[in-house]
N, C-alpha and C positions, 0 to 999 in steps of 0.2 A: 504494500500500500504506500502511496506517496506520503511523504512527511509533511506535516503542517509547518508552515513558516511563521504563522502567528495565530492568534485566537479567532481572527475574523475570517480567515480563508477556509473553505470547506475541504474535506478530504477529497482528493482526486484519485480515482481508480481506473485502471484499464478494464476492459470487458473481462479479460481473463482473471484479473484480481477480484473483480466483483463476483464472478462465478466461484472462484476458489473460497472467498470469504463466506459465501452462502453455503457451500458444501461443508465448511468447517463447523457450521452450526447444526449440521445434521448428525444424527446418531448419538451415541452416548457411551457409557462404560458400565460394566458390571464385573464384580469380583466375587468368586465363590470359595468357600473353604475347601471343597473337593474339586481339584483341577480337572477331573473327568466329567464335570457337569456339562451337559450340552450347551452350545452357544445360545445366548439369550438374545432377545430382540434388539437390545442396545448394542450388541456386538456384531450384528449382521449389517452388511451394506444396505442402504436404502434401495428398494426396487426402482428401476428407471422411471416407472410411472409416478412415483412420489417425488423424484428429483427434477421432473420436467418443469415444474413451476417453482420459482424461488419462494423460500419461506416467507419473506417479507411481503409477498403478494397473496398469501393465504390468510384467511380469517382464523382466529383462535379455534373456532369450531371445526373448520376443515383440517387444520393441523392436528388437533386432538383426535379427530376421526381417523385420520391416516395412521397415526401412531397406535391407536387402539387396535386397528386391523393387524398391524405387525405383531403386537403382543398376543392377540388371539390366535393368529396363525402359528406363531412360535409355540404357544402353549399346546395347541392341537397336535403339533408334530411329535410331542412327547407322550401323547395318550395312546392307550392300547385300543384294540378294536371293540371293546365293550364299554367305552366311555365317550362322553360328549362334553363340550365345554358349556359351562353356565357362568353367570356373573352374579356376584353378591355386591350389595352397595353398603359401604361403610356408613354407619349412623342412620340407616334407613330401615323402617319396618317392612320394606318390600320383600325381604328374604332373598331367595335365589331365583334367578330367571334363566331358563334354558334359552340361549341366544339363537334366534332365528333371523335376526337382521340388526343392522346398526346403521344409523344415519346421522346427518347433521343439518342444521338450519342456520345459515349465516346470520349474524356474525359469531354467535356464542352459545348455541344449543346443540347438544349431542343427545341422540335418542337410541334407546335399546328396545327391540321388539322381541317377543318370545312368549313363553308359557311359564307360569309359576309352578310351585311344587305340586299343586293339585291338578295341573293341566289347563288352568284357566288362562285365557288370552291376557297378556300383560304388555304394557308399554311404559317405559320410564323415560321421562324427559328431564334432562339435567343441564344446568348452566355449566360451562366449562370451568368456572372458578370453583365449583363445588364437586367436580369430578374426582371420585375416589372409588375404584372398583377392585374387587377381588375375583380373579378367575379361578374356577373350581371345576374339577372333573366330577361328573355325575354319571351313573349308569345310563346307557343309551335309552332313549324313550321307547324304542321298539326292539325287543330282544333279538328278533330275526332281522336279517339285513345288515347293511353297512351303517356305521355311525355317521351322523351328519357332521360335516366339516365346513362350517360357515366361513372361517378365516380364509380358506383357499378360494371360495366363491367371491369374497370381498376383494381379494387381491386381483382376481381375474377381472372384476368389474372396473377396478382402477386402471388396469392395463388397457381395457377397451376404450377408455376415454372419459 
């Protein structure tokens, strides 16, 4: 990045520097006690579909939505064939919700669609500033057949545009 010569002049960046600085703000870091722990969402490179649009052009809801998808997909990669992902909400009486869909409404709302413990249709609408979820493995809803893997469908949807 170009150096500032005084407090009045703005930072001047080449296009390459701007892209590099944007990429530096993507991803994260995770450390586990057991070094054989599978890679976490923070440790994996962002899919091309998420890196196409610079972070500073995304609303808080869109950026939260995209990162949630990565966490859900990574969690599902570690599940056995008898389990599906569900989400629990910290500080909420909503209990567990078997994830059937995730969405966002710009600029600041994230929505989870699914079924509760009793199979009732459930939707949780949450402001990004209050977002705090727990991913949990539950026995798959239907003992016969394959488990539902929403994370992979969500990533495919991002890739399609």
